[in-house]
N, C-alpha and C positions, 0 to 999 in steps of 0.2 A: 553180373546177369541182369535180365528183366524178366519179370513175371507179370501176368495179366490176370486180374481177378475182378469180374464184374465191372469191367470198363475202368478199373483204377490200375495205373501203371506202377509198379514198385522197382525202383532202381537200388541195387545194393551198393554200398561202399563201406568206408571205414570212418570211425570217429574218435578222437583222442580221448582216453579216460584218465589218463595218469597226471593231468595238470593239476599242480597243487596237492597231489597225493602223497601222504606219508609213507615211509618205508623203513626197513631195518637192514643194518649191515652187519655182516660177520666179523669184521674187523673195523675198528675206529679208524678214520682218516688221519692223515698227518695233524698232529695237535696244534701246531703254530700257523704257518703260512697258508696251508691249503686245508683247513678244517672246514665241516659242513655246518653251514648257518641257515637255520629256518628251511631245511630241505630244499637245497639249491638244485638239486638234479631233477626236480619236477616244477620248477617255478616258471617255466616257459622261456627264460632268458639265455640266450646263446652267448658264449664268451668270444673274445677276440683271439688273435694267435699269440698274444701276450700272455706268458705263463703266470704272470704276476695278477693277472685279471682274477678279481675276487669272485667270479662265478664258478671258477673251477674247484672241485674237490678232487684232491690227490691222495694216493696211498703209496707209502714207501715200503719197498721189500715185502710185499704181501704176495705170496705166490698165487693163492686162490681166494678170490674175493666173491662172496655172494650178497646180492643186493635183493631183498625180498619185498614183494607187495602183497597186500590181502585187500581184496576188493569186496569182501563181506557176502556177495552172492556169486553164483555161476555167471560167467561171462563168456561171450563168444570171441576169444581174441583171435586176431588175424595178423598181427605184426608188432615187432618191437624194433625200435630205432635207438642206437646208443651212440652219442656224439662225444668227442674228446679231442685231445691235442697230441701231437707228436713234437716235441722239442728236444731233439737228442743231444744237443750241445751242452743242455742242463740236465741230462739224465731222464728225461720224460720219453717213453717209448709207447708206440701203438701196442696193444695186448697182442700176446701169442694166440689167444683164442678168445671169443665171447660166445656163450652158449645160452639158450633160453631153455629152462625147465618149467613145467606146470604141474599143478596138484589140484586136486577137489577136496582134499581134507588137510593139507598142510604137513603131512607126513611123508607119504609116497609121491616122489616126484617123477616126471617123464621128461626126458630130453625131446625137445621139438625141433630145434635147429642149432647148429654151431657152425660159426664163420672163422675161417684162419686168415686174418688180414694179412697183406703184403708188407713185409718190413722194410720201410724206407728210412734213410736218415734226413735230417733237415727239421724245418718248423712247417707244420701244416695242420689244419683241422681235418677231421675225419667223421664219417656217420657211416655205421654199420647198420645195415637193414636185414632183419631176420624174419622171413615169412613162414607162416605155418596156420594151422587151423586146429584149435582145441578149446573145448568146454572146460573152464576151470575157474577156481576161486583165487588161488595163489599162483603168482608169477614170479619165478627167480631168474636173475640175470647173473650169470656165473663167468667172471673174468679171470684168466690165467695170464700172468705177466711173462714177458720174454725172459728166458733164464738169464740170470745174472744181472738183469737191468734194474734200475733204482726205482723209478716212480711209473704209476698210470695217473692219467688226468682225465676226468670226465666233467662236462657241463650240462648235460640233459639227458634223459632217458625217457622215451615216448613209447607208450603202449596204446595200441588201437583195437578196437572191436568192429564187429559187424555193424553197420549202421543202415536202416532201411527207410528211404523217402518214398513220397507218394506223390504223383502227379495228376491233378484233377482239373480238366478243362485248361491245362496249360499252367496252372498255378501249383508252384512246389509247396507241398505242405510240410510242416515242422518235423524234423527227423527225431524218431523217439531216441531216448537217451540209452536204452538198454533192451535186450532181449531176455525176458525173464526165464525162470525154471520151466514153467510150462510151455515155452516157446510160443507164448502169446504176445502180440505187440499191440499198441493202441495208436490209432491215426486221429489227429484232431482236425477236423475241417474247419478252418479258419474262415470259410466263406458263410456257411450258414450255421455254425456253431454245433454241429453234430459231432458226435463221437463215434468211431466204428472201430469194433474188436474183431481182428481176424485171427 
């Protein structure tokens, strides 16, 4: 949406905050061919359709997998995108479900969205987008594998927050990186060097 305050136009969008972010997993990935090296799920690199691509992280026969993120402060999360591979001839299947849960304290979690992808055979990449609105510090991506199937493979998880930009005199000002607890944000006027707090 767009709001107008004292002649400044604010346009809301989303901003990726998970790039390079560390995370924890409830179960270790496959220890040999599909292990996780240097947090591959948030390195910004998408894999090919070749299951041997080293950008994939794979789990074998894990019924329920939790991937947890701690963003240190409250964030205005708006969507999560999970990307992975189906290659059914080698036992890699799209998950039965992908769910996003959020928490403010890391103890009590609330389910925000759950998707049940269509199960198809063959080799293909997929991206599952889960949209919601939540103020939280912790984000959990919960994956359930297809019953009886062997592997799930992922190459990237993207988490987006609300981003607010300002337009003054036709010039787009830098987008702030975060909305903080007090719901204040800062606009940096790169035209005259002023800083405006709204």
